[in-house]
C-alpha positions as CSV (number, residue, x, y, z in Angstrom):
1,M,-41.5,-38.1,-19.7
2,S,-41.0,-41.7,-20.7
3,R,-38.9,-42.3,-23.8
4,S,-38.8,-45.5,-25.7
5,R,-36.4,-45.8,-28.6
6,G,-36.5,-42.0,-29.1
7,L,-40.3,-41.6,-29.1
8,T,-42.3,-39.7,-26.5
9,R,-45.8,-40.9,-25.6
10,A,-47.1,-38.0,-27.7
11,D,-45.1,-39.0,-30.7
12,A,-46.4,-42.6,-30.4
13,A,-50.0,-41.3,-30.1
14,R,-49.5,-39.2,-33.2
15,N,-48.2,-42.2,-35.1
16,V,-51.2,-44.3,-34.1
17,A,-53.5,-41.5,-35.0
18,A,-51.8,-41.2,-38.4
19,R,-52.0,-45.0,-38.8
20,R,-48.2,-45.3,-39.0
21,R,-46.4,-48.3,-37.7
22,V,-45.3,-47.7,-34.1
23,P,-42.0,-49.4,-33.4
24,S,-42.4,-52.3,-30.9
25,P,-40.0,-52.6,-28.0
26,P,-37.0,-54.9,-28.7
27,P,-37.4,-58.6,-27.7
28,P,-36.2,-59.3,-24.2
29,L,-32.8,-60.7,-23.7
30,T,-32.5,-64.2,-22.5
31,E,-31.0,-64.7,-19.0
32,R,-27.7,-66.0,-20.6
33,E,-27.6,-63.0,-23.0
34,L,-28.0,-60.7,-20.0
35,E,-25.2,-62.4,-18.2
36,V,-22.9,-61.9,-21.3
37,I,-23.7,-58.2,-21.8
38,L,-23.4,-57.4,-18.1
39,L,-19.9,-59.0,-18.1
40,A,-19.1,-57.0,-21.2
41,A,-20.3,-53.9,-19.3
42,E,-17.8,-54.7,-16.5
43,G,-15.1,-54.6,-19.2
44,C,-14.6,-58.3,-19.7
45,G,-13.3,-59.5,-23.1
46,Y,-14.5,-62.5,-25.0
47,T,-12.0,-64.8,-23.4
48,E,-12.8,-63.7,-19.8
49,I,-16.6,-63.9,-20.4
50,A,-16.1,-67.4,-22.0
51,G,-14.1,-68.6,-19.0
52,R,-16.5,-67.1,-16.4
53,L,-19.6,-68.5,-18.1
54,H,-18.0,-71.9,-19.2
55,M,-18.6,-71.4,-22.9
56,S,-16.4,-70.9,-26.0
57,R,-15.3,-67.6,-27.3
58,A,-17.3,-68.3,-30.4
59,T,-20.5,-68.7,-28.3
60,V,-19.7,-65.4,-26.6
61,K,-19.4,-63.7,-30.0
62,N,-22.6,-65.3,-31.2
63,H,-24.4,-64.0,-28.0
64,L,-23.1,-60.5,-28.6
65,V,-24.2,-60.5,-32.2
66,T,-27.7,-61.6,-31.2
67,I,-27.8,-59.0,-28.4
68,R,-26.8,-56.2,-30.8
69,A,-29.4,-57.3,-33.3
70,K,-32.2,-57.5,-30.7
71,L,-31.4,-54.1,-29.3
72,E,-30.6,-52.6,-32.8
73,A,-27.3,-51.4,-31.3
74,R,-24.5,-50.1,-33.5
75,N,-21.8,-52.0,-31.5
76,T,-21.3,-53.7,-28.2
77,T,-20.7,-50.5,-26.4
78,H,-24.0,-49.1,-27.6
79,A,-25.7,-52.4,-26.5
80,V,-24.2,-52.0,-23.0
81,A,-25.4,-48.4,-22.8
82,I,-29.0,-49.6,-23.8
83,V,-29.0,-52.4,-21.2
84,V,-27.5,-50.3,-18.4
85,G,-30.0,-47.5,-19.2
86,R,-32.8,-50.0,-19.2
87,N,-31.8,-51.4,-15.8
88,A,-31.4,-48.0,-14.3
89,E,-35.0,-47.2,-15.2
90,Q,-36.3,-50.2,-13.4
């Protein structure tokens, strides 16, 4: 059973049949955002991510805010779980 954002295919079909809005998948992360979140998944902090990717700490923070918004994640840990889970499915 494929689950996308908590909906089964049957749930999605029922929503369409009932003419309810079906949630669309989150927008894809850019290559740079993916690099940032994967380093966060390794346990790197802002300073280490910034150093490894040659960017400022503020840029790292901005990327993480954008990532959390795109994924509708509660926090960075939740965003990491979403990305890791998504990569495991592929």
